[in-house]
C-alpha positions in Angstrom: -203.4 42.4 150.7 -202.3 39.6 153.0 -198.9 39.0 154.5 -197.7 35.4 154.5 -195.7 33.8 157.3 -192.5 34.5 155.3 -193.6 38.2 155.3 -194.3 38.0 151.5 -197.3 40.1 150.5 -200.0 38.6 148.3 -203.1 40.0 146.7 -206.4 38.5 147.8 -210.1 38.8 147.1 -212.5 38.3 150.0 -216.1 37.2 149.7 -218.0 37.6 152.9 -221.5 36.5 153.9 -223.5 36.3 157.2 -224.0 32.8 158.7 -225.7 33.8 161.9 -226.5 37.4 162.4 -227.5 37.1 166.1 -224.3 35.2 167.0 -222.2 37.5 164.8 -221.0 34.6 162.7 -219.7 35.3 159.2 -218.2 33.1 156.5 -215.3 34.5 154.6 -213.7 33.0 151.5 -210.3 34.3 150.6 -208.9 33.7 147.2 -205.3 34.3 146.2 -205.4 36.6 143.1 -201.7 37.5 143.0 -201.2 35.9 139.5 -204.3 37.6 138.2 -203.1 41.0 139.5 -199.7 40.4 137.8 -201.5 39.6 134.5 -203.7 42.8 134.9 -200.6 44.9 135.5 -198.8 43.3 132.5 -201.9 44.0 130.4 -202.1 47.6 131.5 -198.4 48.1 130.8 -198.8 46.4 127.4 -201.8 48.6 126.6 -199.9 51.7 127.7 -196.9 50.7 125.5 -199.2 50.1 122.6 -201.0 53.4 123.1 -197.6 55.2 123.4 -196.5 53.5 120.2 -199.7 54.4 118.4 -199.6 58.1 119.5 -195.9 58.6 118.7 -195.9 56.7 115.3 -195.5 58.8 112.1 -197.9 56.4 110.3 -201.6 57.0 110.4 -203.2 54.4 112.6 -206.8 53.7 113.5 -209.3 51.1 114.9 -212.9 50.8 113.7 -215.9 48.9 114.9 -217.6 46.2 112.8 -219.6 48.9 110.9 -216.4 50.8 109.8 -216.8 53.7 112.3 -213.6 55.0 114.0 -213.3 54.1 117.7 -209.6 55.2 117.9 -207.4 57.4 115.8 -203.8 58.4 116.5 -202.2 61.9 116.6 -200.5 61.4 113.2 -203.9 60.7 111.5 -205.4 63.8 113.0 -202.5 66.1 112.1 -202.2 64.8 108.5 -206.0 64.9 107.8 -206.6 68.2 109.6 -209.3 66.9 112.0 -209.4 66.8 115.8 -209.8 63.4 117.4 -213.4 64.3 118.4 -214.2 65.1 114.7 -213.0 61.7 113.5 -214.3 59.4 116.3 -217.6 57.8 115.1 -217.0 59.0 111.5 -217.0 56.2 108.9 -213.7 55.1 107.3 -215.2 56.0 103.9 -215.5 59.7 105.0 -211.7 60.1 104.7 -211.5 58.0 101.5 -210.9 59.9 98.3 -214.1 59.5 96.4 -212.4 58.5 93.2 -211.1 55.4 95.0 -214.4 54.3 96.4 -214.9 51.3 94.1 -211.5 49.9 95.2 -212.3 50.7 98.9 -215.6 48.8 98.8 -213.9 45.8 97.2 -211.1 45.7 99.8 -213.5 45.9 102.7 -215.2 42.8 101.4 -211.8 41.0 101.0 -210.9 42.1 104.5 -213.8 40.2 106.1 -213.0 37.1 104.0 -209.2 37.0 104.2 -208.6 38.8 107.5 -205.9 41.1 106.0 -205.5 43.3 103.0 -202.7 45.6 101.6 -203.1 48.1 98.8 -202.3 51.6 97.6 -205.0 54.2 97.9 -205.7 57.9 98.5 -207.4 59.7 101.4 -208.8 63.2 101.5 -208.0 65.8 104.1 -210.5 68.2 105.7 -209.6 70.9 103.1 -210.0 68.4 100.2 -206.3 67.8 99.7 -205.4 64.3 98.4 -203.0 62.1 100.4 -201.5 59.0 98.8 -200.7 56.0 101.0 -199.9 52.4 101.4 -202.7 50.7 103.4 -202.5 47.6 105.6 -205.7 46.5 107.4 -206.1 43.6 109.7 -209.5 42.3 110.8 -210.6 42.0 114.5 -212.7 38.9 115.3 -214.9 38.5 118.3 -214.0 35.2 120.1 -212.1 34.3 116.9 -215.3 33.9 114.9 -217.4 37.0 114.2 -216.0 40.1 112.5 -215.8 42.9 115.1 -213.8 45.6 113.4 -210.4 46.4 112.0 -207.0 47.9 112.7 -205.5 49.9 110.0 -202.1 51.5 109.2 -201.9 54.1 106.4 -198.3 55.1 105.4 -198.2 58.5 103.7 -196.3 58.1 100.4 -197.4 61.5 98.9 -193.8 62.8 98.7 -192.6 59.6 97.1 -195.4 59.8 94.5 -194.3 63.4 93.8 -190.7 62.4 93.3 -191.7 59.5 91.0 -194.0 61.8 89.0 -191.3 64.4 88.7 -188.8 61.8 87.4 -191.3 60.5 84.9 -192.1 64.1 83.8 -188.4 64.9 83.5 -187.9 61.9 81.3 -191.0 62.7 79.2 -189.9 66.3 79.0 -186.5 65.3 77.6 -188.2 62.9 75.1 -190.6 65.7 74.1 -187.8 68.2 73.5 -185.9 65.7 71.4 -188.9 64.7 69.3 -189.9 68.4 68.9 -186.4 69.3 67.5 -186.3 66.3 65.3 -189.7 67.0 63.8 -189.3 70.8 63.6 -186.3 70.6 61.1 -188.0 68.6 58.3 -191.3 70.5 58.8 -189.5 73.8 58.4 -187.9 72.5 55.1 -191.3 71.3 53.8 -192.9 74.6 54.7 -190.2 76.6 53.0 -190.4 74.6 49.8 -194.2 75.0 49.7 -193.8 78.8 50.1 -191.3 78.8 47.2 -193.7 76.8 45.1 -196.5 79.3 45.8 -194.2 82.2 44.7 -193.7 80.6 41.3 -195.7 82.0 38.4 -195.7 78.7 36.5 -198.0 76.6 38.6 -201.6 75.7 37.9 -204.6 76.2 40.2 -204.6 72.6 41.5 -200.9 72.7 42.5 -201.3 76.1 44.1 -204.2 74.7 46.2 -202.0 71.7 47.2 -199.2 73.9 48.3 -201.7 75.9 50.5 -202.8 72.6 52.1 -199.2 71.6 52.7 -198.5 75.0 54.4 -201.7 74.6 56.5 -200.7 71.2 57.7 -197.1 72.4 58.4 -198.7 75.1 60.7 -200.6 72.3 62.5 -197.4 70.3 62.9 -195.4 73.3 64.1 -198.1 74.2 66.6 -197.8 70.6 68.1 -194.0 71.0 68.2 -194.5 74.4 70.0 -196.7 72.7 72.6 -194.2 69.8 73.0 -191.5 72.4 73.7 -193.7 74.2 76.1 -194.4 70.9 77.9 -190.7 70.0 78.0 -189.6 73.4 79.3 -192.6 75.4 80.8 -192.1 79.2 81.0 -191.5 80.6 84.5 -194.0 83.3 83.6 -194.6 87.0 84.4 -196.4 86.9 87.7 -198.6 89.7 89.0 -201.6 90.0 91.4 -204.7 89.5 89.2 -208.4 89.3 89.8 -209.3 85.8 88.8 -213.0 86.7 88.1 -211.8 89.2 85.4 -209.6 86.5 83.8 -212.6 84.1 83.7 -214.8 86.9 82.2 -212.1 87.6 79.5 -212.0 84.0 78.3 -215.8 83.6 78.4 -216.1 86.7 76.1 -213.7 85.0 73.7 -215.6 81.7 73.7 -219.1 83.1 73.9 -219.8 82.8 70.1 -218.9 79.1 70.2 -221.0 78.6 73.3 -224.0 80.1 71.6 -223.5 78.2 68.4 -223.2 74.9 70.3 -226.2 75.7 72.6 -224.2 75.8 75.8 -225.4 78.0 78.6 -222.9 79.5 81.0 -223.7 80.2 84.7 -221.3 82.0 87.0 -221.4 81.6 90.8 -218.9 83.9 92.6 -220.3 84.0 96.1 -218.1 86.8 97.3 -215.5 89.3 96.0 -212.4 87.1 95.8 -209.0 88.3 96.7 -206.4 88.8 94.0 -204.0 85.9 93.3 -200.4 86.0 92.2 -200.4 84.5 88.7 -199.2 84.7 85.1 -202.4 85.8 83.6 -201.7 84.5 80.1 -200.9 81.1 81.4 -204.0 81.0 83.5 -206.0 82.1 80.4 -204.5 79.2 78.5 -205.6 76.8 81.3 -209.1 78.2 81.3 -209.4 78.1 77.5 -208.2 74.5 77.5 -210.6 73.3 80.3 -213.6 75.2 78.8 -213.0 73.8 75.4 -212.8 70.3 76.9 -216.1 70.9 78.6 -217.6 72.2 75.3 -216.4 69.1 73.5 -218.0 66.9 76.2 -221.4 68.3 75.3 -221.9 67.9 71.5 -225.6 68.4 71.7 -225.4 71.4 74.1 -225.7 71.7 77.8 -224.7 73.7 80.8 -221.4 74.9 82.3 -221.3 76.4 85.8 -218.2 78.3 86.9 -218.0 78.6 90.7 -215.5 80.7 92.6 -215.0 80.8 96.4 -212.3 81.3 99.0 -211.6 78.5 101.5 -208.6 77.7 103.8 -206.3 80.3 102.2 -207.0 79.1 98.7 -209.1 80.2 95.7 -211.4 77.3 94.6 -212.4 77.7 90.9 -214.8 74.9 89.8 -215.8 74.3 86.2 -218.8 72.0 86.2 -220.2 70.6 82.9 -223.3 68.5 82.1 -221.4 66.4 79.5 -220.8 62.8 78.9 -218.4 62.4 81.8 -215.2 60.4 82.1 -214.8 56.7 83.0 -213.1 55.8 86.3 -210.3 54.1 84.4 -209.6 57.2 82.2 -209.9 59.5 85.1 -206.8 58.0 86.6 -204.8 58.7 83.5 -206.3 62.0 82.4 -203.3 64.2 83.3 -200.7 61.8 82.0 -198.8 63.3 79.1 -199.8 61.9 75.6 -202.9 60.2 77.0 -206.0 61.2 75.0 -209.4 59.8 74.1 -209.8 62.3 71.2 -209.4 61.1 67.7 -207.1 64.0 66.8 -205.8 64.9 70.3 -202.2 65.1 71.3 -202.6 64.3 75.0 -200.7 67.4 76.0 -203.4 69.8 76.9 -204.2 68.7 80.4 -200.6 67.8 81.1 -199.7 71.4 80.3 -202.6 72.7 82.4 -201.4 70.5 85.3 -197.8 71.8 84.9 -198.9 75.5 84.8 -201.1 75.2 88.0 -198.3 73.3 89.8 -195.9 76.2 88.8 -198.4 78.5 90.5 -198.3 76.4 93.7 -201.8 75.2 93.1 -203.6 72.0 92.4 -205.8 70.7 89.5 -208.4 68.1 90.5 -210.9 66.2 88.5 -214.1 64.3 89.5 -216.5 62.7 87.1 -218.9 59.9 86.3 -220.0 58.6 83.0 -223.2 60.2 81.9 -223.2 62.7 84.9 -220.7 65.3 83.7 -217.3 66.5 85.0 -216.1 68.9 87.6 -212.6 70.4 87.3 -211.3 72.3 90.4 -208.4 74.8 90.2 -206.9 75.6 93.6 -204.7 78.7 93.8 -203.0 80.0 96.9 -204.0 83.4 98.2 -201.0 85.7 98.8 -200.3 86.2 102.5 
């Protein structure tokens, strides 16, 4: 620092070199770098403000290099995804991407390099495999304004908003289902009663009697659909008790075993440890398992393998049902648990919606992963009582 005649202090940079060593002569060049120092200070303050903003933001923020590896992640991102900063740094952005959204992810990364900025909705995956929905905004970073050097991203968690939207849709569908069920149930009951009266008559021929039996049979089918509609619109609160989930699985397998054998399906169980009991309504969980195993069976018309895997992780029971069937397309996978969506010729589209509702009532999650031609994995997550 130099002091000017007016006593003002300035920052300087001195470059010194020997002119004549014997005579002790040196040359010194003094440059006034006051403005540069001011700019450096402003830049440091700006960087500090930016870092403070990033660290205190509720949105998930990150910076990647040109290969997509994290070079910076903020605290909100670590807290939400369950990683430490050290665990995330140098990981690839795709490592936190939900695997069902990978096609969209790859497409958006290509668009980012071309357009410089992309916005879209996607889902990330936490360390314990929980799905987090978010609105994504990514801006490209260019080296010297020309070459792609990385990206800055902001992920806004909209999981709660998604839950509210889904609850509202389900509430509306539930009301519609209840209305439809009651409207259908009345005429079906009348038709069934008339058919029973017809069967009680002594003055009918064999053909008419057979027709009445068919009518009654189809009325039973219709009433069963009505019953499922009512269950969907107003699910039972259930009779909860602590149960051994492996015993529940064994019970359903024993019931379905004749069908498995007839359809050439082999069952393999992999329970790596003695699992703790879970607080469930056993009959509802049996219904879920029955539905999921029948779906797996129908996905393997020529036979195949079903693996049922049970393990405990992060305070939850993970129950995987893995089949070697035809798989589910990515498009259908997104709609699979929507009420009334079905790919089956005679399906109602209520089975998986009911399973989803039951598992949610138990405080758990129902997850699907699948690829066409490579089978399907259904994961039931149930909390372990504390």
